[in-house]
C-alpha positions as CSV (number, residue, x, y, z in Angstrom):
1,X,-50.4,5.3,-23.2
2,X,-49.1,2.6,-25.6
3,X,-46.3,0.2,-25.3
4,X,-44.1,2.6,-27.5
5,X,-43.3,6.2,-27.7
6,X,-44.6,8.0,-31.1
7,X,-42.5,10.2,-32.9
8,X,-45.0,12.7,-31.7
9,X,-44.7,12.0,-28.1
10,X,-41.3,12.2,-28.4
11,X,-40.9,15.4,-30.0
12,X,-43.5,17.0,-27.7
13,X,-41.7,16.0,-24.7
14,X,-38.5,17.8,-26.5
15,X,-40.5,20.5,-26.9
16,X,-41.7,20.8,-22.8
17,X,-38.1,19.7,-21.3
18,X,-35.3,20.5,-24.1
19,X,-32.8,18.5,-25.4
20,X,-30.9,16.7,-24.7
21,X,-33.5,14.3,-22.5
22,X,-33.2,10.7,-21.9
23,X,-37.0,9.2,-22.5
24,X,-37.7,6.0,-20.7
25,X,-41.3,4.0,-20.8
26,X,-42.3,3.0,-17.9
27,X,-45.5,0.9,-19.2
28,X,-42.7,-1.1,-21.7
29,X,-40.4,-2.5,-19.0
30,X,-44.1,-3.4,-16.7
31,X,-45.4,-5.3,-20.5
32,X,-41.3,-6.9,-20.7
33,X,-41.3,-7.9,-17.0
34,X,-44.9,-9.6,-17.1
35,X,-43.9,-11.7,-20.2
36,X,-41.3,-13.5,-18.3
37,X,-43.9,-13.8,-15.4
38,X,-46.5,-15.3,-18.0
39,X,-44.0,-17.4,-19.5
40,X,-42.5,-18.8,-16.4
41,X,-45.8,-19.0,-14.5
42,X,-44.0,-20.2,-11.1
43,X,-43.6,-19.2,-7.6
44,X,-40.2,-21.3,-7.9
45,X,-38.6,-19.0,-10.5
46,X,-37.9,-14.9,-9.6
47,X,-36.1,-12.4,-11.2
48,X,-33.6,-9.6,-10.8
49,X,-33.5,-6.8,-12.5
50,X,-29.7,-6.5,-13.6
51,X,-29.5,-3.0,-12.9
52,X,-26.0,-1.9,-14.6
53,X,-28.5,-1.5,-17.7
54,X,-29.9,1.3,-16.1
55,X,-29.0,2.7,-12.6
56,X,-31.4,6.2,-13.2
57,X,-33.6,5.8,-9.8
58,X,-36.6,6.4,-11.0
59,X,-36.5,3.3,-13.1
60,X,-35.0,1.5,-9.7
61,X,-38.2,2.3,-8.3
62,X,-40.7,1.7,-11.1
63,X,-38.9,-2.2,-11.0
64,X,-40.1,-2.3,-7.6
65,X,-43.1,-1.1,-7.7
66,X,-43.7,-4.0,-10.5
67,X,-42.8,-6.9,-8.2
68,X,-39.1,-7.7,-9.3
69,X,-36.0,-8.1,-7.3
70,X,-32.5,-6.1,-8.5
71,X,-28.8,-7.7,-8.7
72,X,-26.0,-5.6,-8.6
73,X,-22.8,-5.5,-9.8
74,X,-21.0,-3.2,-7.1
75,X,-21.5,-2.4,-3.8
76,X,-22.8,1.3,-4.8
77,X,-25.4,-0.3,-6.6
78,X,-26.9,-2.4,-4.0
79,X,-26.4,0.8,-1.9
80,X,-28.9,3.0,-4.8
81,X,-31.2,-0.4,-4.7
82,X,-31.1,0.1,-1.2
83,X,-32.0,4.2,-1.7
84,X,-34.7,3.1,-4.2
85,X,-36.8,1.2,-1.8
86,X,-35.6,-2.7,-1.9
87,X,-35.4,-4.3,0.8
88,X,-31.8,-6.6,1.4
89,X,-33.5,-9.9,1.2
90,X,-34.3,-8.8,-2.7
91,X,-31.0,-7.6,-4.1
92,X,-28.6,-9.7,-5.2
93,X,-24.4,-8.7,-5.5
94,X,-22.0,-10.5,-7.7
95,X,-19.2,-8.7,-8.3
96,X,-15.7,-9.6,-10.3
97,X,-12.1,-9.2,-8.9
98,X,-13.2,-7.1,-5.7
99,X,-11.3,-6.4,-2.6
100,X,-12.6,-8.1,0.7
101,X,-14.0,-5.2,2.3
102,X,-16.4,-4.7,-0.3
103,X,-17.9,-8.2,0.8
104,X,-17.6,-7.5,4.2
105,X,-19.8,-4.4,3.4
106,X,-22.2,-6.2,1.5
107,X,-23.0,-8.7,4.5
108,X,-23.3,-5.4,6.5
109,X,-25.8,-4.4,4.0
110,X,-27.6,-7.9,5.4
111,X,-28.1,-8.4,0.8
112,X,-27.5,-11.9,-0.9
113,X,-24.2,-12.2,-2.5
114,X,-22.4,-14.7,-4.7
115,X,-18.3,-14.9,-4.6
116,X,-16.3,-15.4,-8.0
117,X,-13.1,-16.5,-6.8
118,X,-11.3,-18.9,-4.7
119,X,-9.0,-16.0,-2.1
120,X,-12.5,-14.4,-1.2
121,X,-14.5,-17.6,-0.8
122,X,-11.8,-18.8,1.9
123,X,-11.3,-14.9,3.4
124,X,-15.3,-15.3,3.5
125,X,-15.2,-18.8,5.4
126,X,-12.6,-17.8,7.8
127,X,-14.3,-14.8,9.1
128,X,-18.2,-15.6,9.0
129,X,-17.9,-19.7,9.1
130,X,-21.7,-21.0,8.7
131,X,-23.2,-18.0,10.1
132,X,-24.2,-16.1,6.3
133,X,-25.4,-18.2,3.3
134,X,-23.3,-17.3,0.3
135,X,-23.5,-18.0,-3.2
136,X,-20.6,-18.6,-5.4
137,X,-20.3,-17.9,-9.4
138,X,-18.8,-20.8,-11.4
139,X,-17.3,-20.2,-15.0
140,X,-18.6,-23.3,-17.0
141,X,-16.3,-23.2,-19.7
142,X,-19.7,-22.6,-22.3
143,X,-18.8,-19.7,-25.1
144,X,-22.2,-17.9,-25.4
145,X,-23.5,-14.3,-26.1
146,X,-23.1,-11.9,-29.4
147,X,-19.9,-11.3,-29.4
148,X,-16.4,-12.2,-27.5
149,X,-16.4,-9.0,-25.2
150,X,-19.9,-9.9,-24.0
151,X,-19.1,-13.7,-23.2
152,X,-18.3,-14.5,-19.3
153,X,-18.4,-18.2,-19.3
154,X,-15.9,-19.2,-21.6
155,X,-12.8,-20.9,-20.4
156,X,-10.5,-17.5,-20.9
157,X,-13.4,-15.6,-19.1
158,X,-12.1,-13.7,-15.8
159,X,-15.6,-14.0,-14.4
160,X,-16.4,-17.4,-11.8
161,X,-14.3,-19.7,-10.6
162,X,-13.4,-22.6,-13.2
163,X,-15.5,-25.4,-12.8
164,X,-12.3,-27.2,-12.8
165,X,-11.8,-26.1,-9.2
166,X,-14.7,-28.1,-7.8
167,X,-12.7,-29.7,-5.5
168,X,-11.2,-27.1,-4.3
169,X,-14.2,-25.0,-3.5
170,X,-15.9,-28.3,-1.5
171,X,-12.5,-28.2,0.6
172,X,-12.7,-24.5,1.2
173,X,-16.4,-25.1,2.1
174,X,-15.8,-28.3,4.3
175,X,-12.8,-26.5,6.0
176,X,-14.7,-23.5,7.0
177,X,-18.3,-24.8,7.0
178,X,-19.6,-22.1,4.4
179,X,-23.3,-22.8,3.6
180,X,-22.8,-22.1,0.5
181,X,-26.7,-21.4,-0.2
182,X,-26.1,-20.8,-4.0
183,X,-24.4,-21.5,-7.8
184,X,-24.8,-18.7,-9.9
185,X,-23.6,-18.6,-13.7
186,X,-24.3,-16.0,-16.1
187,X,-22.4,-17.0,-20.1
188,X,-22.6,-13.1,-21.7
189,X,-25.1,-11.0,-22.8
190,X,-27.5,-11.1,-26.6
191,X,-28.0,-14.9,-25.6
192,X,-30.4,-16.1,-28.3
193,X,-29.6,-19.7,-28.3
194,X,-31.6,-21.2,-25.8
195,X,-29.9,-24.2,-25.8
196,X,-26.8,-22.3,-24.0
197,X,-28.9,-22.7,-20.7
198,X,-29.9,-26.2,-21.2
199,X,-26.0,-26.4,-20.9
200,X,-25.6,-24.5,-17.7
201,X,-28.8,-26.7,-16.3
202,X,-26.5,-29.6,-17.1
203,X,-23.6,-28.3,-15.3
204,X,-26.1,-27.7,-11.5
205,X,-27.4,-31.3,-12.5
206,X,-24.0,-32.0,-12.1
207,X,-22.8,-30.2,-9.3
208,X,-25.9,-30.5,-6.6
209,X,-24.9,-33.3,-4.9
210,X,-21.5,-31.6,-3.9
211,X,-23.5,-28.9,-2.2
212,X,-25.5,-30.0,0.7
213,X,-27.3,-27.2,1.8
214,X,-27.9,-25.4,-1.7
215,X,-31.0,-23.0,-1.7
216,X,-31.3,-21.6,-5.2
217,X,-29.5,-21.8,-8.7
218,X,-29.2,-18.4,-10.3
219,X,-28.6,-18.7,-14.3
220,X,-27.5,-15.1,-14.7
221,X,-29.4,-13.2,-17.8
222,X,-28.2,-12.3,-21.2
223,X,-31.4,-12.5,-23.0
224,X,-31.6,-11.4,-26.6
225,X,-33.0,-8.7,-27.6
226,X,-34.3,-7.7,-30.6
227,X,-33.0,-4.0,-32.1
228,X,-33.7,-4.5,-35.3
229,X,-36.8,-5.5,-37.8
230,X,-35.6,-8.9,-38.7
231,X,-34.0,-10.0,-35.7
232,X,-35.2,-12.5,-33.2
233,X,-34.7,-12.2,-29.4
234,X,-34.4,-15.6,-26.9
235,X,-37.1,-17.5,-27.4
236,X,-38.8,-17.3,-23.3
237,X,-41.7,-19.4,-24.0
238,X,-38.8,-22.7,-24.6
239,X,-36.8,-21.5,-22.1
240,X,-39.3,-21.8,-19.4
241,X,-40.6,-25.2,-20.9
242,X,-36.7,-26.1,-20.5
243,X,-36.3,-25.1,-17.4
244,X,-39.8,-26.5,-16.1
245,X,-38.0,-29.9,-17.0
246,X,-35.0,-29.2,-15.5
247,X,-36.8,-29.2,-12.1
248,X,-38.5,-32.0,-12.6
249,X,-35.0,-33.7,-13.7
250,X,-33.5,-32.3,-10.1
251,X,-36.9,-33.6,-7.9
252,X,-37.1,-37.0,-9.8
253,X,-33.6,-38.0,-9.3
254,X,-32.7,-36.3,-5.3
255,X,-36.0,-35.7,-4.5
256,X,-35.1,-31.6,-4.0
257,X,-36.1,-28.7,-5.7
258,X,-34.5,-25.3,-6.0
259,X,-36.1,-21.8,-6.7
260,X,-34.4,-20.5,-10.1
261,X,-33.0,-17.0,-10.7
262,X,-32.5,-15.0,-13.5
263,X,-30.9,-11.6,-14.1
264,X,-32.6,-9.9,-17.2
265,X,-30.8,-6.2,-17.7
266,X,-31.2,-4.8,-21.1
267,X,-34.3,-7.4,-21.3
268,X,-36.4,-5.2,-19.2
269,X,-35.0,-1.4,-20.1
270,X,-34.1,-1.9,-23.9
């Protein structure tokens, strides 16, 4: 089967199964993932499918089968990912404005966690101290995305801990000896301009010295998907070059190297 479904194939499916019917093309998903892998061509770059884009259990199982990890925005998505067969180490959980007991559930599942508020970070420190590595989601005050409703990194966004509160983050980390393992920024959806990701790497570059136990840097997702003829998507090849240059800069400046994580959602399934 080709990477695109023909009208004839769709009509045959409708005849066999009736309508309405949802049809997904596993070959196309695989092709999109391979484009990412080939562009970056590095074992230091990992991709976590942002499953809020589509949580169909068969899609999740296929995503796992091609070697992609999974990003979840609710504890139920995380449980669904486990049900689909993902190991806990391949599940990333980043939620917004949730009660602390949901974070406790995530810890019990043994998955990767990003915390996006000072209050939950402090509660986390009081309960877990240094025993469980955790990431923090930052709000970098970067405007990006196809429109305001899908922009999540600007200075009025509810998502993430404002970068201006860095001193508070460091204070809580030191007070409770929290193992801050990762920094996370997601600026929005439908991002065509690679310069947005360059701005995020600039933010990370300045923050690295403040977190001595860092293990990963997460640039989120939001790759632009062309929906119509003439539209341009995110230049993934250019983005890969930007990330390679950033990794070199980190290594030359700090003598450190960090895995880089991305969270493509619609890019894989749209």
